[in-house]
Phi, psi and omega in degrees: 000138182237154177222084185264150173235129179255144175285329181276128184295321179293320179293324179292321178298314180298316179299315180297323176294318178296319180297318179293320178295317180296319180291324176297318174299315183301312185284332171294321175298323179295322178300315178298311183299312180292328176299320177297318182294325176297315180300315181294319180294324181291345179267357175295140178256155182218131179287338181270075192296331181279349176232029186304320186294340177268358187240359173232167186269009188300310185295321176299316180293324175299318180294317177296324177299311178299323178293320176300315178301318183294319179296317179301312182296320183294316178290321181296328184301331181283343183275341178053050182282148183233019179282159175301324179295319179291319179299319182298312180294321182295325183296341179272356189296315188301312181293318180295321180295319179298311181292317180301312181298319179293321178287331178299325183242038183290339177294343176279348183247343181222155174082198186292336181266008184302129176224005175198162178264153178261135177291146180261156181220151178291134178293130183273060177196158176285121178231165181298324179243156174283089188274138167237134186222167177264175181294341183283350186262139171249132184245135173252111184209141178053034182073010181255148180251103187253105177284125184067013179082351185226340180268107182278112185305307182296323181293319180294314180297318180299319181293321177296316180299322182290328182277333186298314188304316182292326180287318178298316179298319179298316178297310184292321179297326181299311183288325176300313182292319182299315184277335176297321180294335181265002182054042182264153178308127179308333180296333177293312178301318182295334179292345178264355184294153174248133178280149182289344181221152170289145175285141183285138179293000000 
């Protein structure tokens, strides 16, 4: 991580734009990566069925997923993108922010530190019963994985995956062009490239 300050205003602006783009790519990749981890954690089995949420990593991975979504939205907001892919991801922000913030402060709604009630919301899927749930609940319905009853895991990951290619290309093309003008070995430019996915551990 770098923190540069330029005397030239235009150079500083260009650097800030590159930084915002790179961070947006990083956190979109984190959304995809954490989405995978949520899916894997949700497949864990536990013999203690009545206390399952305390014996698997699912809830923790969901929380990290929501945080990655929040970071991605915050960095993307500075880029002012107007593509259909960017609009699609942006449209999901309100629900993700609501569920993330409620889970961040759930000790204020439950347990010994409770000082307020949490509003309930209707599950955004066809279910056998007309369900209303809090942000702390995850619902499996119609083949969908709904965090807080409203954040569709697959929909969010798909939106992030759709937005990533254009941003990664923009970043990589910038370095290719910059070093091509300097007649530098292409491998130097490639060393600045960002891959579209995190490598699996």
